[in-house]
N, CA, C and O atoms as a MOPAC input file, in Angstrom:
PM7 MOZYME 1SCF
protein

 N      0.80800 1    -1.13700 1     0.01700 1
 C      0.02200 1    -0.01200 1     0.14900 1
 C      0.80000 1     1.22700 1     0.02000 1
 O      1.72600 1     1.36200 1     0.82000 1
 N      0.59200 1     2.16800 1    -0.85100 1
 C      1.29700 1     3.53800 1    -0.76800 1
 C      1.00400 1     4.22900 1     0.31700 1
 O     -0.09900 1     4.14300 1     0.85700 1
 N      2.06800 1     5.07300 1     0.79800 1
 C      1.86800 1     5.74600 1     1.95200 1
 C      0.98400 1     6.89600 1     1.84800 1
 O      0.51700 1     7.36700 1     2.88500 1
 N      0.67200 1     7.45200 1     0.61000 1
 C     -0.14500 1     8.58800 1     0.26300 1
 C     -0.73200 1     8.63800 1    -1.04600 1
 O     -0.29800 1     8.01500 1    -2.01500 1
 N     -1.78400 1     9.43500 1    -1.04600 1
 C     -2.26500 1     9.66600 1    -2.69000 1
 C     -2.65900 1    11.01800 1    -2.62500 1
 O     -3.18300 1    11.48600 1    -1.61500 1
 N     -2.41000 1    11.74700 1    -3.76600 1
 C     -2.82700 1    13.19600 1    -3.74700 1
 C     -3.68700 1    13.32000 1    -5.08900 1
 O     -3.66000 1    12.52000 1    -6.02400 1
 N     -4.49200 1    14.54000 1    -4.99100 1
 C     -5.06600 1    14.77100 1    -6.30400 1
 C     -5.44900 1    16.30500 1    -6.10500 1
 O     -5.46200 1    16.88500 1    -5.01900 1
 N     -5.73500 1    16.81600 1    -7.24300 1
 C     -6.10700 1    18.05100 1    -7.50600 1
 C     -7.63400 1    18.25500 1    -7.37300 1
 O     -8.29000 1    17.50400 1    -8.09500 1
 N     -8.25700 1    19.01500 1    -6.69100 1
 C     -9.67000 1    19.03000 1    -6.56100 1
 C    -10.08400 1    20.62300 1    -6.86300 1
 O     -9.41300 1    21.60200 1    -6.53900 1
 N    -11.33500 1    20.62600 1    -7.55100 1
 C    -11.83600 1    22.09000 1    -7.78200 1
 C    -12.95700 1    22.34800 1    -6.86800 1
 O    -13.84900 1    21.50800 1    -6.75300 1
 N    -12.97500 1    23.47200 1    -6.19600 1
 C    -14.05900 1    23.72000 1    -5.36000 1
 C    -14.64000 1    25.09700 1    -5.92400 1
 O    -14.06400 1    25.70100 1    -6.82900 1
 N    -15.77800 1    25.53600 1    -5.35000 1
 C    -16.24200 1    26.72600 1    -5.83400 1
 C    -15.40500 1    27.97600 1    -5.67500 1
 O    -15.47800 1    28.90000 1    -6.48500 1
 N    -14.61800 1    27.99100 1    -4.63100 1
 C    -13.77400 1    29.09600 1    -4.33700 1
 C    -12.30100 1    29.00400 1    -4.80900 1
 O    -11.67500 1    30.01500 1    -5.12900 1
 N    -11.74000 1    27.69600 1    -4.84300 1
 C    -10.34300 1    27.59200 1    -5.33300 1
 C     -9.94100 1    26.22000 1    -5.61100 1
 O    -10.65000 1    25.31700 1    -5.16800 1
 N     -8.92200 1    25.95100 1    -6.27100 1
 C     -8.55600 1    24.72000 1    -6.63500 1
 C     -7.63000 1    24.45500 1    -5.35300 1
 O     -6.89700 1    25.31800 1    -4.86900 1
 N     -7.75300 1    23.21800 1    -4.89500 1
 C     -6.87900 1    22.52300 1    -3.72200 1
 C     -6.26500 1    21.28100 1    -4.20100 1
 O     -6.60700 1    20.68900 1    -5.22400 1
 N     -5.29100 1    20.90900 1    -3.35500 1
 C     -4.64900 1    19.69100 1    -3.55200 1
 C     -5.01500 1    18.73900 1    -2.14900 1
 O     -4.71500 1    19.05000 1    -0.99600 1
 N     -5.64100 1    17.67600 1    -2.52000 1
 C     -6.03700 1    16.84000 1    -1.17100 1
 C     -5.02000 1    15.68900 1    -1.19400 1
 O     -4.68200 1    15.10400 1    -2.22300 1
 N     -4.58400 1    15.43200 1    -0.00900 1
 C     -3.56400 1    14.37900 1     0.27000 1
 C     -4.27100 1    13.47100 1     1.25500 1
 O     -4.76800 1    13.86400 1     2.31000 1
 N     -4.27200 1    12.04100 1     0.75400 1
 C     -4.90800 1    11.01500 1     1.58400 1
 C     -3.80900 1    10.27600 1     2.18200 1
 O     -3.07900 1     9.77300 1     1.32800 1
 N     -3.46800 1    10.05700 1     3.37400 1
 C     -2.45600 1     9.32200 1     4.00900 1
 C     -2.95600 1     7.97000 1     4.26000 1
 O     -4.12000 1     7.88800 1     4.65400 1
 N     -2.26500 1     6.87200 1     4.09900 1
 C     -2.57300 1     5.40200 1     4.48100 1
 C     -2.74600 1     5.42000 1     5.97000 1
 O     -3.61800 1     4.74600 1     6.51900 1
 N     -1.83000 1     6.27000 1     6.68800 1
 C     -1.76800 1     6.26600 1     8.03100 1
 C     -2.23400 1     7.61200 1     8.64800 1
 O     -1.41600 1     8.50000 1     8.88700 1
 N     -3.42000 1     7.73600 1     8.87600 1
 C     -4.07100 1     9.13700 1     9.29200 1
 C     -3.37700 1     9.57800 1    10.69400 1
 O     -3.55500 1    10.71900 1    11.11900 1
 N     -2.62700 1     8.69400 1    11.35600 1
 C     -2.06300 1     9.19400 1    12.68300 1
 C     -0.89100 1    10.14300 1    12.28100 1
 O     -0.34100 1    10.87400 1    13.10600 1
 N     -0.54100 1    10.08700 1    10.96000 1
 C      0.54900 1    10.96900 1    10.58400 1
 C      0.02600 1    12.38300 1    10.02700 1
 O      0.83000 1    13.14200 1     9.48600 1
 N     -1.14600 1    12.68500 1    10.14600 1
 C     -1.60000 1    13.91400 1     9.53200 1
 C     -0.93300 1    15.12100 1    10.01300 1
 O     -0.57200 1    15.98200 1     9.21100 1
 N     -0.71600 1    15.25800 1    11.46700 1
 C     -0.11800 1    16.54400 1    11.95100 1
 C      1.36400 1    16.63500 1    11.62100 1
 O      1.89700 1    17.74000 1    11.52300 1
 N      2.02000 1    15.54800 1    11.45400 1
 C      3.48700 1    15.52000 1    11.06900 1
 C      3.61900 1    15.81900 1     9.68200 1
 O      4.48100 1    16.63700 1     9.36300 1
 N      2.84600 1    15.24800 1     8.73000 1
 C      2.80400 1    15.69100 1     7.42100 1
 C      2.35800 1    17.03300 1     7.20100 1
 O      2.84500 1    17.71700 1     6.30100 1
 N      1.44000 1    17.46100 1     7.98500 1
 C      0.90600 1    18.95900 1     7.83400 1
 C      2.20600 1    19.95100 1     7.98700 1
 O      2.58600 1    20.83200 1     7.21600 1
 N      2.76500 1    19.51500 1     9.24300 1
 C      3.77600 1    20.31400 1     9.61000 1
 C      5.09200 1    20.37400 1     8.49500 1
 O      5.76800 1    21.36600 1     8.22400 1
 N      5.20600 1    19.20400 1     8.02800 1
 C      6.19800 1    19.13500 1     6.96300 1
 C      5.96900 1    20.02700 1     5.83700 1
 O      6.85400 1    20.77700 1     5.42600 1
 N      4.84300 1    19.96800 1     5.34200 1
 C      4.35300 1    20.64400 1     4.24800 1
 C      4.33800 1    22.30300 1     4.49500 1
 O      4.51600 1    23.04700 1     3.53000 1
 N      4.14200 1    22.77600 1     5.67500 1
 C      4.09500 1    24.11500 1     5.85900 1
 C      5.17900 1    24.85200 1     5.62600 1
 O      5.06600 1    26.07700 1     5.65800 1
 N      6.37700 1    24.27400 1     5.36000 1
 C      7.62700 1    24.91800 1     4.93600 1
 C      7.61200 1    25.40000 1     3.51200 1
 O      8.48900 1    26.12100 1     3.03600 1
 N      6.52700 1    24.94100 1     2.84100 1
 C      6.57300 1    25.39200 1     1.32700 1
 C      6.05500 1    26.83300 1     1.34100 1
 O      4.97300 1    27.07600 1     1.87500 1
 N      6.75200 1    27.74900 1     0.80100 1
 C      6.40300 1    29.12300 1     0.78000 1
 C      5.08400 1    29.43000 1    -0.12400 1
 O      4.36700 1    30.41700 1     0.04000 1
 N      4.88200 1    28.41300 1    -1.11300 1
 C      3.87100 1    28.64100 1    -1.99000 1
 C      2.40500 1    28.35700 1    -1.40100 1
 O      1.37100 1    28.81400 1    -1.89100 1
 N      2.47800 1    27.56600 1    -0.31900 1
 C      1.20900 1    27.07500 1     0.54300 1
 C      0.72200 1    28.28600 1     1.35400 1
 O      1.48500 1    28.90600 1     2.09500 1
 N     -0.57800 1    28.60500 1     1.18900 1
 C     -1.21800 1    29.66100 1     1.94000 1
 C     -1.58400 1    29.09400 1     3.32700 1
 O     -1.25200 1    29.69500 1     4.34900 1
 N     -2.33900 1    27.81500 1     3.36000 1
 C     -2.56800 1    27.13600 1     4.65900 1
 C     -3.05000 1    25.81200 1     4.22900 1
 O     -3.36000 1    25.54600 1     3.06700 1
 N     -3.10000 1    24.94200 1     5.28800 1
 C     -3.45000 1    23.37600 1     5.31200 1
 C     -4.45700 1    23.15100 1     6.37600 1
 O     -4.31000 1    23.46700 1     7.55600 1
 N     -5.53000 1    22.55600 1     5.83600 1
 C     -6.50900 1    22.03200 1     6.83700 1
 C     -6.54200 1    20.56700 1     6.93800 1
 O     -6.24500 1    19.87700 1     5.96200 1
 N     -6.90500 1    20.02300 1     8.12700 1
 C     -7.05300 1    18.51900 1     8.14800 1
 C     -8.58100 1    18.53100 1     8.16600 1
 O     -9.21800 1    19.12500 1     9.03600 1
 N     -9.13600 1    17.84500 1     7.16400 1
 C    -10.57200 1    17.60900 1     7.07700 1
 C    -11.22900 1    16.30500 1     7.13100 1
 O    -10.54000 1    15.31800 1     6.87100 1
 N    -12.48400 1    16.15400 1     7.43500 1
 C    -13.06300 1    14.85200 1     7.34800 1
 C    -13.32800 1    14.64200 1     5.83700 1
 O    -13.46700 1    15.55700 1     5.02600 1
 N    -13.37800 1    13.38900 1     5.57800 1
 C    -13.44400 1    13.09600 1     4.13100 1
 C    -14.82300 1    12.40400 1     4.08000 1
 O    -15.22000 1    11.55700 1     4.88100 1
 N    -15.56500 1    12.94800 1     2.89700 1
 C    -16.85800 1    12.52900 1     2.78100 1
 C    -17.07000 1    11.78700 1     1.52300 1
 O    -18.16700 1    11.27600 1     1.29600 1
 N    -16.02200 1    11.69000 1     0.63500 1
 C    -16.17800 1    10.98500 1    -0.54900 1
 C    -16.01400 1     9.49500 1    -0.26900 1
 O    -15.41700 1     9.05100 1     0.71200 1
 N    -16.62300 1     8.73300 1    -1.25900 1
 C    -16.50900 1     7.32600 1    -1.13500 1
 C    -15.04000 1     6.72800 1    -1.28700 1
 O    -14.18600 1     7.40900 1    -1.85600 1
 N    -14.76200 1     5.58700 1    -0.83500 1
 C    -13.53800 1     4.95500 1    -1.03900 1
 C    -12.32600 1     5.89500 1    -0.69300 1
 O    -11.26300 1     5.77600 1    -1.30300 1
 N    -12.48900 1     6.74600 1     0.20500 1
 C    -11.31600 1     7.47900 1     0.79400 1
 C    -11.08700 1     7.29700 1     2.24800 1
 O    -11.93900 1     6.69500 1     2.90100 1
 N    -10.05600 1     7.74300 1     2.79800 1
 C     -9.78500 1     7.79100 1     4.32600 1
 C    -10.76400 1     8.45500 1     4.96100 1
 O    -11.64800 1     9.01800 1     4.31400 1
 N    -10.73100 1     8.47300 1     6.27500 1
 C    -11.61900 1     9.31300 1     7.02500 1
 C    -11.23000 1    10.80100 1     7.02600 1
 O    -12.06500 1    11.67900 1     7.24200 1
 N    -10.06200 1    11.03000 1     6.80000 1
 C     -9.54000 1    12.36700 1     6.82800 1
 C     -8.50600 1    12.67500 1     5.58700 1
 O     -7.92800 1    11.77400 1     4.98000 1
 N     -8.36900 1    13.92300 1     5.32800 1
 C     -7.49500 1    14.40600 1     4.35400 1
 C     -6.67900 1    15.71700 1     4.68000 1
 O     -7.20200 1    16.55800 1     5.41200 1
 N     -5.66900 1    15.88100 1     4.26900 1
 C     -4.90800 1    17.22200 1     4.20300 1
 C     -5.41400 1    17.92800 1     3.01000 1
 O     -5.29200 1    17.42400 1     1.89400 1
 N     -6.03600 1    19.19200 1     3.21600 1
 C     -6.47600 1    19.93600 1     2.15600 1
 C     -5.43500 1    21.26300 1     2.11100 1
 O     -5.28200 1    22.08400 1     3.01600 1
 N     -4.79700 1    21.23700 1     0.86400 1
 C     -3.70000 1    22.24400 1     0.80500 1
 C     -4.22900 1    23.54800 1    -0.01300 1
 O     -4.68000 1    23.36000 1    -1.14300 1
 N     -4.19700 1    24.57000 1     0.40500 1
 C     -4.63900 1    25.75700 1    -0.24100 1
 C     -3.40200 1    26.62500 1    -0.71200 1
 O     -2.58100 1    26.88400 1     0.16800 1
 N     -3.17200 1    27.09200 1    -1.94000 1
 C     -2.04900 1    27.69900 1    -2.42100 1
 C     -2.31700 1    29.24000 1    -2.55700 1
 O     -3.42300 1    29.75600 1    -2.71700 1
 N     -1.23600 1    29.81200 1    -2.47400 1
 C     -1.17900 1    31.26100 1    -2.69400 1
 C     -1.75700 1    31.60900 1    -3.89900 1
 O     -1.99200 1    30.72000 1    -4.71700 1
 N     -2.09300 1    33.06000 1    -4.19900 1
 C     -2.55400 1    33.38100 1    -5.49300 1
 C     -1.34200 1    33.11400 1    -6.63600 1
 O     -0.16300 1    33.08000 1    -6.28400 1
 N     -1.72700 1    32.93900 1    -7.95400 1
 C     -0.93300 1    32.71700 1    -9.02000 1
 C      0.23100 1    31.59700 1    -8.90400 1
 O      1.29100 1    31.66900 1    -9.52700 1
 N     -0.09400 1    30.62300 1    -8.07900 1
 C      0.76800 1    29.49600 1    -8.04400 1
 C      0.19600 1    28.39800 1    -8.96900 1
 O     -1.00400 1    28.13500 1    -9.03900 1
 N      1.18700 1    27.77200 1    -9.68300 1
 C      0.74400 1    26.89300 1   -10.88200 1
 C      0.39100 1    25.55800 1    -9.91500 1
 O      1.33400 1    25.02700 1    -9.32900 1
 N     -0.67700 1    25.13400 1    -9.78400 1
 C     -1.18500 1    23.81800 1    -8.88100 1
 C     -0.65200 1    22.66600 1    -9.50300 1
 O     -0.30600 1    21.77100 1    -8.73300 1
 N     -0.48600 1    22.45500 1   -10.86400 1
 C      0.12800 1    21.17500 1   -11.23400 1
 C      1.63200 1    21.06900 1   -10.91100 1
 O      2.14300 1    19.99400 1   -10.59400 1
 N      2.32300 1    22.22100 1   -11.00400 1
 C      3.68400 1    22.05200 1   -10.63300 1
 C      3.86900 1    21.97700 1    -9.07800 1
 O      4.86200 1    21.43100 1    -8.59700 1
 N      2.97200 1    22.48900 1    -8.37000 1
 C      3.01300 1    22.51400 1    -6.91000 1
 C      2.61700 1    21.07600 1    -6.45500 1
 O      3.02900 1    20.60600 1    -5.39400 1
 N      1.83700 1    20.43400 1    -7.26900 1
 C      1.30500 1    18.97500 1    -6.88500 1
 C      2.63800 1    18.09100 1    -7.04600 1
 O      3.03200 1    17.27800 1    -6.21100 1
 N      3.23900 1    18.38200 1    -8.22200 1
 C      4.57100 1    17.61700 1    -8.34600 1
 C      5.66100 1    17.75800 1    -7.36100 1
 O      6.42100 1    16.83300 1    -7.07500 1
 N      5.72100 1    19.01400 1    -6.81800 1
 C      6.62200 1    19.28500 1    -5.61700 1
 C      6.40500 1    18.70200 1    -4.50400 1
 O      7.26900 1    18.16700 1    -3.80900 1
 N      5.07600 1    18.78100 1    -4.23500 1
 C      4.45800 1    18.13200 1    -3.02200 1
 C      4.58400 1    16.46000 1    -2.90500 1
 O      4.79100 1    15.83100 1    -1.86700 1
 N      4.42600 1    15.98500 1    -4.08100 1
 C      4.52300 1    14.49500 1    -4.26500 1
 C      5.87300 1    14.05500 1    -4.17500 1
 O      6.13300 1    12.98200 1    -3.63100 1
 N      6.76700 1    14.79500 1    -4.66700 1
 C      8.30800 1    14.50600 1    -4.54600 1
 C      8.72400 1    14.64000 1    -3.22800 1
 O      9.50400 1    13.85700 1    -2.68600 1
 N      8.16800 1    15.72100 1    -2.63900 1
 C      8.63600 1    15.89900 1    -1.22300 1
 C      8.08200 1    14.81100 1    -0.29400 1
 O      8.85000 1    14.40900 1     0.58000 1
 N      6.97600 1    14.33200 1    -0.35700 1
 C      6.28700 1    13.31500 1     0.36600 1
 C      7.03400 1    11.99800 1     0.14700 1
 O      7.38400 1    11.29400 1     1.09400 1
 N      7.26700 1    11.68900 1    -1.13100 1
 C      7.99400 1    10.53100 1    -1.35400 1
 C      9.34700 1    10.41800 1    -0.66100 1
 O      9.78100 1     9.38300 1    -0.15400 1
 N      9.94300 1    11.55300 1    -0.69600 1
 C     11.41500 1    11.59300 1     0.05200 1
 C     11.04400 1    11.33100 1     1.55600 1
 O     11.65400 1    10.49600 1     2.22400 1
 N     10.11800 1    12.01000 1     2.00300 1
 C      9.68400 1    12.11500 1     3.43900 1
 C      9.44000 1    10.74000 1     3.87900 1
 O      9.89500 1    10.38100 1     4.96500 1
 N      8.79400 1     9.96600 1     3.17500 1
 C      8.35400 1     8.52900 1     3.63200 1
 C      9.50400 1     7.51600 1     3.29900 1
 O      9.69300 1     6.53900 1     4.02400 1
 N     10.27300 1     7.76600 1     2.18400 1
 C     11.47000 1     6.91100 1     2.02900 1
 C     12.56500 1     7.04500 1     3.04300 1
 O     13.30200 1     6.08900 1     3.28600 1
 N     12.69700 1     8.22100 1     3.65300 1
 C     13.76200 1     8.48600 1     4.58800 1
 C     13.35500 1     8.22900 1     5.93700 1
 O     14.08200 1     8.57400 1     6.86800 1
 N     12.24000 1     7.64300 1     6.13000 1
 C     11.72700 1     7.19000 1     7.52800 1
 C     11.79400 1     8.32400 1     8.49600 1
 O     12.23900 1     8.12400 1     9.62600 1
 N     11.37800 1     9.50300 1     8.12200 1
 C     11.39100 1    10.56800 1     8.90800 1
 C     10.11500 1    10.70800 1     9.80200 1
 O      9.88900 1    11.68900 1    10.51100 1
 N      9.32000 1     9.62700 1     9.68700 1
 C      8.09100 1     9.64700 1    10.43200 1
 C      8.19000 1     8.75300 1    11.70900 1
 O      7.15500 1     8.44400 1    12.29900 1
 N      9.36700 1     8.34500 1    12.13400 1
 C      9.56900 1     7.35200 1    13.28500 1
 C      8.87700 1     7.79600 1    14.61300 1
 O      8.95900 1     7.09000 1    15.61800 1

């Protein structure tokens, strides 16, 4: 099982990146890790209402004029490194 999955979502107010962790106990640690990105405006831990998803997700809101596709790629790369380096001990 993969440690996370991310996807770009469109909401009425903004595009967001949703991150679903396979281990939801890591939500706060991963949130803290992602807060170092200067392109991120804020991150919320939200309950998930979609089918076939975890109970929670991290919803990432970007600052204005940030390319969401490039940012998703950056976040994904950072999270792969994060989980490969076992920084979540």
